VOSE-833710 format. One record per residue (C-alpha): residue number from 1; x, y, z. Coordinates in steps of 0.5 Angstrom, whole numbers, padded with zeros to 4 digits, m for minus. Layout:
<domis>
<domi i="NUM" c1="X" c2="Y" c3="Z"/>
...
</domis>
This chain:
<domis>
<domi i="1" c1="0000" c2="0000" c3="0000"/>
<domi i="2" c1="0002" c2="0007" c3="m0001"/>
<domi i="3" c1="0007" c2="0010" c3="0005"/>
<domi i="4" c1="0002" c2="0016" c3="0005"/>
<domi i="5" c1="0002" c2="0023" c3="0005"/>
<domi i="6" c1="0006" c2="0025" c3="0011"/>
<domi i="7" c1="0012" c2="0020" c3="0009"/>
<domi i="8" c1="0012" c2="0023" c3="0002"/>
<domi i="9" c1="0012" c2="0030" c3="0004"/>
<domi i="10" c1="0018" c2="0028" c3="0008"/>
<domi i="11" c1="0021" c2="0025" c3="0003"/>
<domi i="12" c1="0020" c2="0031" c3="m0002"/>
<domi i="13" c1="0022" c2="0036" c3="0003"/>
<domi i="14" c1="0029" c2="0032" c3="0005"/>
<domi i="15" c1="0030" c2="0033" c3="m0003"/>
<domi i="16" c1="0028" c2="0040" c3="m0003"/>
<domi i="17" c1="0033" c2="0041" c3="0003"/>
<domi i="18" c1="0039" c2="0038" c3="m0001"/>
<domi i="19" c1="0037" c2="0042" c3="m0007"/>
<domi i="20" c1="0038" c2="0049" c3="m0003"/>
<domi i="21" c1="0045" c2="0047" c3="0000"/>
<domi i="22" c1="0050" c2="0051" c3="m0003"/>
<domi i="23" c1="0056" c2="0047" c3="m0007"/>
<domi i="24" c1="0062" c2="0046" c3="m0004"/>
<domi i="25" c1="0067" c2="0051" c3="m0006"/>
<domi i="26" c1="0073" c2="0046" c3="m0006"/>
<domi i="27" c1="0069" c2="0041" c3="m0010"/>
<domi i="28" c1="0065" c2="0045" c3="m0015"/>
<domi i="29" c1="0068" c2="0052" c3="m0017"/>
<domi i="30" c1="0066" c2="0051" c3="m0024"/>
<domi i="31" c1="0059" c2="0048" c3="m0025"/>
<domi i="32" c1="0059" c2="0042" c3="m0029"/>
<domi i="33" c1="0055" c2="0040" c3="m0034"/>
<domi i="34" c1="0050" c2="0036" c3="m0030"/>
<domi i="35" c1="0049" c2="0043" c3="m0026"/>
<domi i="36" c1="0044" c2="0045" c3="m0032"/>
<domi i="37" c1="0037" c2="0047" c3="m0030"/>
<domi i="38" c1="0032" c2="0043" c3="m0032"/>
<domi i="39" c1="0030" c2="0043" c3="m0039"/>
<domi i="40" c1="0024" c2="0040" c3="m0038"/>
<domi i="41" c1="0019" c2="0044" c3="m0035"/>
<domi i="42" c1="0011" c2="0042" c3="m0034"/>
<domi i="43" c1="0005" c2="0043" c3="m0030"/>
<domi i="44" c1="0006" c2="0040" c3="m0023"/>
<domi i="45" c1="m0002" c2="0040" c3="m0023"/>
<domi i="46" c1="m0003" c2="0037" c3="m0029"/>
<domi i="47" c1="0002" c2="0032" c3="m0028"/>
<domi i="48" c1="m0002" c2="0029" c3="m0022"/>
<domi i="49" c1="m0008" c2="0029" c3="m0026"/>
<domi i="50" c1="m0004" c2="0025" c3="m0031"/>
<domi i="51" c1="m0002" c2="0020" c3="m0025"/>
<domi i="52" c1="m0009" c2="0019" c3="m0024"/>
<domi i="53" c1="m0011" c2="0018" c3="m0031"/>
<domi i="54" c1="m0005" c2="0013" c3="m0033"/>
<domi i="55" c1="m0007" c2="0009" c3="m0027"/>
<domi i="56" c1="0000" c2="0009" c3="m0024"/>
<domi i="57" c1="m0003" c2="0007" c3="m0017"/>
<domi i="58" c1="m0005" c2="0000" c3="m0020"/>
<domi i="59" c1="0003" c2="m0002" c3="m0020"/>
<domi i="60" c1="0006" c2="0003" c3="m0016"/>
<domi i="61" c1="0006" c2="0005" c3="m0009"/>
<domi i="62" c1="0007" c2="0012" c3="m0007"/>
<domi i="63" c1="0004" c2="0016" c3="m0013"/>
<domi i="64" c1="0003" c2="0023" c3="m0011"/>
<domi i="65" c1="m0004" c2="0025" c3="m0009"/>
<domi i="66" c1="m0007" c2="0018" c3="m0010"/>
<domi i="67" c1="m0011" c2="0013" c3="m0006"/>
<domi i="68" c1="m0010" c2="0005" c3="m0006"/>
<domi i="69" c1="m0014" c2="0002" c3="m0012"/>
<domi i="70" c1="m0020" c2="m0003" c3="m0011"/>
<domi i="71" c1="m0017" c2="m0010" c3="m0011"/>
<domi i="72" c1="m0019" c2="m0012" c3="m0018"/>
<domi i="73" c1="m0015" c2="m0006" c3="m0021"/>
<domi i="74" c1="m0009" c2="m0007" c3="m0016"/>
<domi i="75" c1="m0005" c2="m0011" c3="m0021"/>
<domi i="76" c1="0001" c2="m0011" c3="m0017"/>
<domi i="77" c1="m0002" c2="m0012" c3="m0010"/>
<domi i="78" c1="m0007" c2="m0018" c3="m0013"/>
<domi i="79" c1="m0001" c2="m0021" c3="m0016"/>
<domi i="80" c1="0003" c2="m0021" c3="m0010"/>
<domi i="81" c1="m0002" c2="m0024" c3="m0006"/>
<domi i="82" c1="m0003" c2="m0029" c3="m0010"/>
<domi i="83" c1="0004" c2="m0031" c3="m0010"/>
<domi i="84" c1="0004" c2="m0031" c3="m0003"/>
<domi i="85" c1="m0002" c2="m0035" c3="m0002"/>
<domi i="86" c1="m0006" c2="m0030" c3="0002"/>
<domi i="87" c1="m0011" c2="m0027" c3="m0004"/>
<domi i="88" c1="m0017" c2="m0026" c3="0000"/>
<domi i="89" c1="m0023" c2="m0029" c3="m0003"/>
<domi i="90" c1="m0019" c2="m0034" c3="m0008"/>
<domi i="91" c1="m0022" c2="m0040" c3="m0009"/>
<domi i="92" c1="m0018" c2="m0045" c3="m0005"/>
<domi i="93" c1="m0018" c2="m0050" c3="m0011"/>
<domi i="94" c1="m0016" c2="m0045" c3="m0016"/>
<domi i="95" c1="m0011" c2="m0041" c3="m0012"/>
<domi i="96" c1="m0005" c2="m0047" c3="m0014"/>
<domi i="97" c1="m0006" c2="m0046" c3="m0021"/>
<domi i="98" c1="m0006" c2="m0038" c3="m0020"/>
<domi i="99" c1="0000" c2="m0038" c3="m0017"/>
<domi i="100" c1="0004" c2="m0042" c3="m0022"/>
<domi i="101" c1="0002" c2="m0037" c3="m0027"/>
<domi i="102" c1="0004" c2="m0031" c3="m0024"/>
<domi i="103" c1="0011" c2="m0029" c3="m0026"/>
<domi i="104" c1="0010" c2="m0022" c3="m0027"/>
<domi i="105" c1="0008" c2="m0016" c3="m0023"/>
<domi i="106" c1="0009" c2="m0018" c3="m0016"/>
<domi i="107" c1="0013" c2="m0012" c3="m0015"/>
<domi i="108" c1="0014" c2="m0005" c3="m0018"/>
<domi i="109" c1="0019" c2="0001" c3="m0016"/>
<domi i="110" c1="0016" c2="0006" c3="m0011"/>
<domi i="111" c1="0014" c2="0013" c3="m0014"/>
<domi i="112" c1="0015" c2="0016" c3="m0007"/>
<domi i="113" c1="0022" c2="0017" c3="m0008"/>
<domi i="114" c1="0022" c2="0019" c3="m0015"/>
<domi i="115" c1="0024" c2="0026" c3="m0013"/>
<domi i="116" c1="0031" c2="0024" c3="m0013"/>
<domi i="117" c1="0032" c2="0023" c3="m0020"/>
<domi i="118" c1="0034" c2="0027" c3="m0026"/>
<domi i="119" c1="0027" c2="0030" c3="m0029"/>
<domi i="120" c1="0030" c2="0031" c3="m0036"/>
<domi i="121" c1="0032" c2="0023" c3="m0036"/>
<domi i="122" c1="0025" c2="0021" c3="m0033"/>
<domi i="123" c1="0021" c2="0025" c3="m0038"/>
<domi i="124" c1="0025" c2="0021" c3="m0044"/>
<domi i="125" c1="0024" c2="0015" c3="m0040"/>
<domi i="126" c1="0017" c2="0016" c3="m0040"/>
<domi i="127" c1="0016" c2="0017" c3="m0047"/>
<domi i="128" c1="0021" c2="0011" c3="m0049"/>
<domi i="129" c1="0022" c2="0006" c3="m0043"/>
<domi i="130" c1="0027" c2="0001" c3="m0043"/>
<domi i="131" c1="0029" c2="m0005" c3="m0039"/>
<domi i="132" c1="0032" c2="m0002" c3="m0032"/>
<domi i="133" c1="0032" c2="m0008" c3="m0028"/>
<domi i="134" c1="0035" c2="m0014" c3="m0031"/>
<domi i="135" c1="0032" c2="m0019" c3="m0026"/>
<domi i="136" c1="0025" c2="m0016" c3="m0026"/>
<domi i="137" c1="0021" c2="m0019" c3="m0032"/>
<domi i="138" c1="0016" c2="m0014" c3="m0033"/>
<domi i="139" c1="0018" c2="m0007" c3="m0035"/>
<domi i="140" c1="0015" c2="0000" c3="m0035"/>
<domi i="141" c1="0010" c2="m0001" c3="m0041"/>
<domi i="142" c1="0010" c2="0004" c3="m0047"/>
<domi i="143" c1="0004" c2="0008" c3="m0045"/>
<domi i="144" c1="0000" c2="0013" c3="m0050"/>
<domi i="145" c1="0005" c2="0019" c3="m0047"/>
<domi i="146" c1="0006" c2="0025" c3="m0051"/>
<domi i="147" c1="0012" c2="0030" c3="m0050"/>
<domi i="148" c1="0007" c2="0035" c3="m0046"/>
<domi i="149" c1="0005" c2="0029" c3="m0042"/>
<domi i="150" c1="0012" c2="0027" c3="m0040"/>
<domi i="151" c1="0014" c2="0034" c3="m0038"/>
<domi i="152" c1="0008" c2="0034" c3="m0034"/>
<domi i="153" c1="0009" c2="0027" c3="m0031"/>
<domi i="154" c1="0016" c2="0028" c3="m0030"/>
<domi i="155" c1="0015" c2="0035" c3="m0026"/>
<domi i="156" c1="0010" c2="0032" c3="m0022"/>
<domi i="157" c1="0014" c2="0027" c3="m0020"/>
<domi i="158" c1="0021" c2="0031" c3="m0019"/>
<domi i="159" c1="0018" c2="0038" c3="m0017"/>
<domi i="160" c1="0022" c2="0044" c3="m0015"/>
<domi i="161" c1="0029" c2="0046" c3="m0017"/>
<domi i="162" c1="0035" c2="0041" c3="m0019"/>
<domi i="163" c1="0040" c2="0039" c3="m0014"/>
<domi i="164" c1="0046" c2="0044" c3="m0013"/>
<domi i="165" c1="0052" c2="0042" c3="m0017"/>
<domi i="166" c1="0057" c2="0037" c3="m0014"/>
<domi i="167" c1="0063" c2="0036" c3="m0018"/>
<domi i="168" c1="0065" c2="0028" c3="m0018"/>
<domi i="169" c1="0073" c2="0027" c3="m0019"/>
<domi i="170" c1="0074" c2="0021" c3="m0024"/>
<domi i="171" c1="0080" c2="0020" c3="m0020"/>
<domi i="172" c1="0076" c2="0017" c3="m0014"/>
<domi i="173" c1="0072" c2="0012" c3="m0019"/>
<domi i="174" c1="0077" c2="0006" c3="m0017"/>
<domi i="175" c1="0076" c2="0007" c3="m0010"/>
<domi i="176" c1="0069" c2="0007" c3="m0011"/>
<domi i="177" c1="0069" c2="0001" c3="m0015"/>
<domi i="178" c1="0073" c2="m0002" c3="m0009"/>
<domi i="179" c1="0067" c2="0000" c3="m0004"/>
<domi i="180" c1="0062" c2="m0003" c3="m0008"/>
<domi i="181" c1="0066" c2="m0010" c3="m0009"/>
<domi i="182" c1="0068" c2="m0010" c3="m0001"/>
<domi i="183" c1="0060" c2="m0009" c3="0000"/>
<domi i="184" c1="0058" c2="m0014" c3="m0004"/>
<domi i="185" c1="0053" c2="m0010" c3="m0008"/>
<domi i="186" c1="0053" c2="m0015" c3="m0014"/>
<domi i="187" c1="0049" c2="m0019" c3="m0009"/>
<domi i="188" c1="0043" c2="m0015" c3="m0012"/>
<domi i="189" c1="0046" c2="m0010" c3="m0017"/>
<domi i="190" c1="0049" c2="m0011" c3="m0024"/>
<domi i="191" c1="0053" c2="m0006" c3="m0028"/>
<domi i="192" c1="0053" c2="m0007" c3="m0035"/>
<domi i="193" c1="0059" c2="m0006" c3="m0039"/>
<domi i="194" c1="0063" c2="m0006" c3="m0033"/>
<domi i="195" c1="0067" c2="m0012" c3="m0030"/>
<domi i="196" c1="0062" c2="m0016" c3="m0026"/>
<domi i="197" c1="0061" c2="m0014" c3="m0019"/>
<domi i="198" c1="0062" c2="m0019" c3="m0013"/>
<domi i="199" c1="0057" c2="m0021" c3="m0009"/>
<domi i="200" c1="0053" c2="m0027" c3="m0005"/>
<domi i="201" c1="0047" c2="m0031" c3="m0009"/>
<domi i="202" c1="0041" c2="m0027" c3="m0007"/>
<domi i="203" c1="0034" c2="m0027" c3="m0009"/>
<domi i="204" c1="0027" c2="m0024" c3="m0007"/>
<domi i="205" c1="0024" c2="m0017" c3="m0009"/>
<domi i="206" c1="0030" c2="m0013" c3="m0007"/>
<domi i="207" c1="0034" c2="m0016" c3="m0012"/>
<domi i="208" c1="0029" c2="m0016" c3="m0017"/>
<domi i="209" c1="0028" c2="m0009" c3="m0016"/>
<domi i="210" c1="0035" c2="m0007" c3="m0016"/>
<domi i="211" c1="0037" c2="m0003" c3="m0023"/>
<domi i="212" c1="0043" c2="m0004" c3="m0027"/>
<domi i="213" c1="0048" c2="0001" c3="m0025"/>
<domi i="214" c1="0050" c2="0003" c3="m0032"/>
<domi i="215" c1="0044" c2="0008" c3="m0032"/>
<domi i="216" c1="0045" c2="0012" c3="m0026"/>
<domi i="217" c1="0049" c2="0017" c3="m0029"/>
<domi i="218" c1="0043" c2="0018" c3="m0034"/>
<domi i="219" c1="0038" c2="0018" c3="m0028"/>
<domi i="220" c1="0041" c2="0022" c3="m0023"/>
<domi i="221" c1="0044" c2="0029" c3="m0021"/>
<domi i="222" c1="0051" c2="0028" c3="m0017"/>
<domi i="223" c1="0048" c2="0031" c3="m0011"/>
<domi i="224" c1="0042" c2="0027" c3="m0011"/>
<domi i="225" c1="0046" c2="0021" c3="m0012"/>
<domi i="226" c1="0050" c2="0022" c3="m0006"/>
<domi i="227" c1="0045" c2="0023" c3="m0002"/>
<domi i="228" c1="0041" c2="0017" c3="m0004"/>
<domi i="229" c1="0047" c2="0013" c3="m0003"/>
<domi i="230" c1="0048" c2="0015" c3="0004"/>
<domi i="231" c1="0041" c2="0014" c3="0007"/>
<domi i="232" c1="0036" c2="0011" c3="0002"/>
<domi i="233" c1="0031" c2="0011" c3="0008"/>
<domi i="234" c1="0032" c2="0018" c3="0009"/>
<domi i="235" c1="0028" c2="0019" c3="0003"/>
<domi i="236" c1="0023" c2="0013" c3="0004"/>
<domi i="237" c1="0023" c2="0009" c3="0010"/>
<domi i="238" c1="0020" c2="0003" c3="0006"/>
<domi i="239" c1="0026" c2="0004" c3="0001"/>
<domi i="240" c1="0028" c2="m0003" c3="m0001"/>
<domi i="241" c1="0035" c2="m0001" c3="m0001"/>
<domi i="242" c1="0038" c2="m0002" c3="0006"/>
<domi i="243" c1="0042" c2="0003" c3="0010"/>
<domi i="244" c1="0049" c2="0003" c3="0007"/>
<domi i="245" c1="0053" c2="0007" c3="0013"/>
<domi i="246" c1="0057" c2="0010" c3="0008"/>
<domi i="247" c1="0060" c2="0017" c3="0010"/>
<domi i="248" c1="0060" c2="0023" c3="0005"/>
<domi i="249" c1="0067" c2="0022" c3="0002"/>
<domi i="250" c1="0065" c2="0014" c3="0001"/>
<domi i="251" c1="0059" c2="0016" c3="m0002"/>
<domi i="252" c1="0062" c2="0021" c3="m0007"/>
<domi i="253" c1="0067" c2="0016" c3="m0009"/>
<domi i="254" c1="0062" c2="0011" c3="m0011"/>
<domi i="255" c1="0058" c2="0016" c3="m0015"/>
<domi i="256" c1="0064" c2="0018" c3="m0018"/>
<domi i="257" c1="0065" c2="0011" c3="m0020"/>
<domi i="258" c1="0058" c2="0010" c3="m0023"/>
<domi i="259" c1="0059" c2="0017" c3="m0027"/>
<domi i="260" c1="0066" c2="0016" c3="m0029"/>
<domi i="261" c1="0067" c2="0009" c3="m0030"/>
<domi i="262" c1="0069" c2="0007" c3="m0037"/>
<domi i="263" c1="0063" c2="0002" c3="m0040"/>
<domi i="264" c1="0063" c2="m0002" c3="m0046"/>
<domi i="265" c1="0057" c2="0000" c3="m0051"/>
<domi i="266" c1="0050" c2="m0004" c3="m0049"/>
<domi i="267" c1="0049" c2="m0010" c3="m0053"/>
<domi i="268" c1="0045" c2="m0009" c3="m0060"/>
<domi i="269" c1="0039" c2="m0012" c3="m0060"/>
<domi i="270" c1="0036" c2="m0015" c3="m0066"/>
<domi i="271" c1="0029" c2="m0016" c3="m0068"/>
<domi i="272" c1="0028" c2="m0023" c3="m0070"/>
<domi i="273" c1="0025" c2="m0026" c3="m0077"/>
<domi i="274" c1="0019" c2="m0029" c3="m0076"/>
<domi i="275" c1="0019" c2="m0037" c3="m0077"/>
<domi i="276" c1="0016" c2="m0040" c3="m0083"/>
<domi i="277" c1="0009" c2="m0043" c3="m0082"/>
<domi i="278" c1="0008" c2="m0050" c3="m0080"/>
<domi i="279" c1="0007" c2="m0056" c3="m0084"/>
<domi i="280" c1="0002" c2="m0059" c3="m0080"/>
<domi i="281" c1="m0006" c2="m0057" c3="m0078"/>
<domi i="282" c1="m0006" c2="m0052" c3="m0072"/>
<domi i="283" c1="m0013" c2="m0051" c3="m0068"/>
<domi i="284" c1="m0016" c2="m0045" c3="m0064"/>
<domi i="285" c1="m0015" c2="m0050" c3="m0058"/>
<domi i="286" c1="m0008" c2="m0051" c3="m0059"/>
<domi i="287" c1="m0007" c2="m0043" c3="m0060"/>
<domi i="288" c1="m0011" c2="m0042" c3="m0054"/>
<domi i="289" c1="m0008" c2="m0047" c3="m0049"/>
<domi i="290" c1="m0001" c2="m0044" c3="m0051"/>
<domi i="291" c1="m0002" c2="m0037" c3="m0052"/>
<domi i="292" c1="m0009" c2="m0034" c3="m0051"/>
<domi i="293" c1="m0010" c2="m0037" c3="m0044"/>
<domi i="294" c1="m0004" c2="m0037" c3="m0040"/>
<domi i="295" c1="m0002" c2="m0030" c3="m0043"/>
<domi i="296" c1="m0007" c2="m0025" c3="m0046"/>
<domi i="297" c1="m0014" c2="m0026" c3="m0043"/>
<domi i="298" c1="m0013" c2="m0023" c3="m0037"/>
<domi i="299" c1="m0012" c2="m0016" c3="m0040"/>
<domi i="300" c1="m0016" c2="m0018" c3="m0046"/>
<domi i="301" c1="m0022" c2="m0022" c3="m0044"/>
<domi i="302" c1="m0030" c2="m0021" c3="m0042"/>
<domi i="303" c1="m0031" c2="m0017" c3="m0036"/>
<domi i="304" c1="m0034" c2="m0023" c3="m0032"/>
<domi i="305" c1="m0027" c2="m0027" c3="m0033"/>
<domi i="306" c1="m0024" c2="m0022" c3="m0027"/>
<domi i="307" c1="m0029" c2="m0019" c3="m0022"/>
<domi i="308" c1="m0032" c2="m0014" c3="m0027"/>
<domi i="309" c1="m0026" c2="m0012" c3="m0030"/>
<domi i="310" c1="m0024" c2="m0014" c3="m0037"/>
<domi i="311" c1="m0017" c2="m0011" c3="m0037"/>
<domi i="312" c1="m0014" c2="m0005" c3="m0041"/>
<domi i="313" c1="m0015" c2="m0009" c3="m0047"/>
<domi i="314" c1="m0022" c2="m0010" c3="m0047"/>
<domi i="315" c1="m0025" c2="m0005" c3="m0042"/>
<domi i="316" c1="m0020" c2="0000" c3="m0042"/>
<domi i="317" c1="m0014" c2="0003" c3="m0037"/>
<domi i="318" c1="m0007" c2="0006" c3="m0036"/>
<domi i="319" c1="m0010" c2="0011" c3="m0041"/>
<domi i="320" c1="m0012" c2="0007" c3="m0046"/>
<domi i="321" c1="m0019" c2="0007" c3="m0049"/>
<domi i="322" c1="m0024" c2="0001" c3="m0049"/>
<domi i="323" c1="m0022" c2="m0003" c3="m0055"/>
<domi i="324" c1="m0027" c2="m0009" c3="m0053"/>
<domi i="325" c1="m0021" c2="m0014" c3="m0055"/>
<domi i="326" c1="m0024" c2="m0021" c3="m0052"/>
<domi i="327" c1="m0019" c2="m0027" c3="m0053"/>
<domi i="328" c1="m0023" c2="m0031" c3="m0048"/>
<domi i="329" c1="m0027" c2="m0035" c3="m0053"/>
<domi i="330" c1="m0026" c2="m0037" c3="m0061"/>
<domi i="331" c1="m0032" c2="m0032" c3="m0062"/>
<domi i="332" c1="m0029" c2="m0026" c3="m0058"/>
<domi i="333" c1="m0023" c2="m0027" c3="m0062"/>
<domi i="334" c1="m0027" c2="m0027" c3="m0068"/>
<domi i="335" c1="m0031" c2="m0020" c3="m0066"/>
<domi i="336" c1="m0024" c2="m0016" c3="m0067"/>
<domi i="337" c1="m0023" c2="m0009" c3="m0063"/>
<domi i="338" c1="m0026" c2="m0002" c3="m0063"/>
<domi i="339" c1="m0022" c2="0003" c3="m0067"/>
<domi i="340" c1="m0024" c2="0010" c3="m0069"/>
<domi i="341" c1="m0031" c2="0008" c3="m0067"/>
<domi i="342" c1="m0032" c2="0002" c3="m0071"/>
<domi i="343" c1="m0030" c2="m0006" c3="m0070"/>
<domi i="344" c1="m0024" c2="m0008" c3="m0074"/>
<domi i="345" c1="m0021" c2="m0015" c3="m0075"/>
<domi i="346" c1="m0015" c2="m0017" c3="m0071"/>
<domi i="347" c1="m0013" c2="m0021" c3="m0077"/>
<domi i="348" c1="m0014" c2="m0015" c3="m0082"/>
<domi i="349" c1="m0007" c2="m0014" c3="m0086"/>
<domi i="350" c1="m0002" c2="m0009" c3="m0084"/>
<domi i="351" c1="0002" c2="m0005" c3="m0089"/>
<domi i="352" c1="0006" c2="m0011" c3="m0091"/>
<domi i="353" c1="0001" c2="m0016" c3="m0090"/>
<domi i="354" c1="0002" c2="m0018" c3="m0083"/>
<domi i="355" c1="m0004" c2="m0020" c3="m0079"/>
<domi i="356" c1="m0005" c2="m0014" c3="m0074"/>
<domi i="357" c1="m0005" c2="m0019" c3="m0068"/>
<domi i="358" c1="0002" c2="m0022" c3="m0071"/>
<domi i="359" c1="0004" c2="m0015" c3="m0072"/>
<domi i="360" c1="0003" c2="m0013" c3="m0065"/>
<domi i="361" c1="0007" c2="m0019" c3="m0062"/>
<domi i="362" c1="0013" c2="m0017" c3="m0067"/>
<domi i="363" c1="0012" c2="m0010" c3="m0065"/>
<domi i="364" c1="0014" c2="m0012" c3="m0058"/>
<domi i="365" c1="0021" c2="m0015" c3="m0060"/>
<domi i="366" c1="0022" c2="m0008" c3="m0064"/>
<domi i="367" c1="0021" c2="m0004" c3="m0057"/>
<domi i="368" c1="0026" c2="m0009" c3="m0054"/>
<domi i="369" c1="0031" c2="m0007" c3="m0059"/>
<domi i="370" c1="0029" c2="0000" c3="m0058"/>
<domi i="371" c1="0026" c2="0001" c3="m0065"/>
<domi i="372" c1="0018" c2="0002" c3="m0063"/>
<domi i="373" c1="0014" c2="0001" c3="m0069"/>
<domi i="374" c1="0010" c2="0008" c3="m0070"/>
<domi i="375" c1="0003" c2="0007" c3="m0069"/>
<domi i="376" c1="0003" c2="0000" c3="m0066"/>
<domi i="377" c1="0003" c2="m0002" c3="m0059"/>
<domi i="378" c1="0008" c2="m0008" c3="m0058"/>
<domi i="379" c1="0004" c2="m0014" c3="m0054"/>
<domi i="380" c1="0004" c2="m0016" c3="m0049"/>
<domi i="381" c1="0005" c2="m0009" c3="m0046"/>
<domi i="382" c1="0011" c2="m0009" c3="m0041"/>
<domi i="383" c1="0013" c2="m0016" c3="m0041"/>
<domi i="384" c1="0018" c2="m0020" c3="m0045"/>
<domi i="385" c1="0016" c2="m0022" c3="m0052"/>
<domi i="386" c1="0012" c2="m0028" c3="m0053"/>
<domi i="387" c1="0017" c2="m0034" c3="m0056"/>
<domi i="388" c1="0017" c2="m0034" c3="m0064"/>
<domi i="389" c1="0015" c2="m0041" c3="m0064"/>
<domi i="390" c1="0008" c2="m0038" c3="m0061"/>
<domi i="391" c1="0008" c2="m0033" c3="m0066"/>
<domi i="392" c1="0009" c2="m0038" c3="m0071"/>
<domi i="393" c1="0003" c2="m0042" c3="m0068"/>
<domi i="394" c1="m0002" c2="m0037" c3="m0068"/>
<domi i="395" c1="0000" c2="m0035" c3="m0076"/>
<domi i="396" c1="m0001" c2="m0042" c3="m0078"/>
<domi i="397" c1="m0007" c2="m0042" c3="m0075"/>
<domi i="398" c1="m0009" c2="m0035" c3="m0078"/>
<domi i="399" c1="m0007" c2="m0038" c3="m0085"/>
<domi i="400" c1="m0011" c2="m0044" c3="m0085"/>
<domi i="401" c1="m0017" c2="m0040" c3="m0084"/>
<domi i="402" c1="m0017" c2="m0041" c3="m0076"/>
<domi i="403" c1="m0020" c2="m0048" c3="m0075"/>
<domi i="404" c1="m0023" c2="m0049" c3="m0068"/>
</domis>
């Protein structure tokens, strides 16, 4: 549940207090490039309205001004309760099967501490999200957020002026690396492009939520990063990052490493080619068992399937209008989707002849590769692409005339 307004207000006041500190004359005689003013200036009031419109509290705790959503719309809360076996009112006979299928959205980062981030980087991330947390299966979904929305959302999440400038010396980076190694930070974190950080074998929510440290230099301003490294729970007592006990100079050394370590380029992700059609018959029953039932129908189903909520792909949600997509039956699949006030087939060919539903699945591969397809939302939203073998199965069924 949300930590509440008093905690959030305290977190924001703590960051604003940091922002008002004067720069250390010994370390920042000349403002570094990171001392630039925010390039992103939006409406904080409209940003809070958008946090509600995009239903950010369905996944995130600590959403400014938000109240907990009803159970049937609390995606992460419901999934976490299923995984723990504590979902109130769940049919005892069905719960083991539900637990076996719930692999995603059991936790999401709290927005109560988002004010520590770089506002400009956050606005860019909202427009084009990418994978920040290697151990977390789900990623931030690509919502219908335009440039103005992103600016307003980022301003609501990161209010006030940027932190005062703080220069970090590259000469301190080796000491920072040694501190990360000595404290076994590799137990939770990776740092892509750098030698692996040592650590112990660990698992759990803290590990799954731990970001790849290669992104720290883009996500933070130096002073905010140092403050976070010293005491994460000063910003939010519910922060997964435990108290570090780092002194000021140690935290600056770690930050110097995160900002200045030489990193290898991120690996290039290619969009794979679709597999050729199968030479055997494929029925709806097989497609449903492999694809629709385990993955699709929770977000694209008749409202009676999930406590009156047909999911964002049916009744609407996360800022999307109702599309009426029902993948819970062969009749529902045949009924298509709503677009521009009209029913359209899910199998209608796109410009290159690919059936729309297949193109949507392949568009998710393009999003993961950092090349979203204009006008097409990759599916499944915010989750890993479906295996190519499942796309092949679906496309074979469509090409054969969709036999039951």
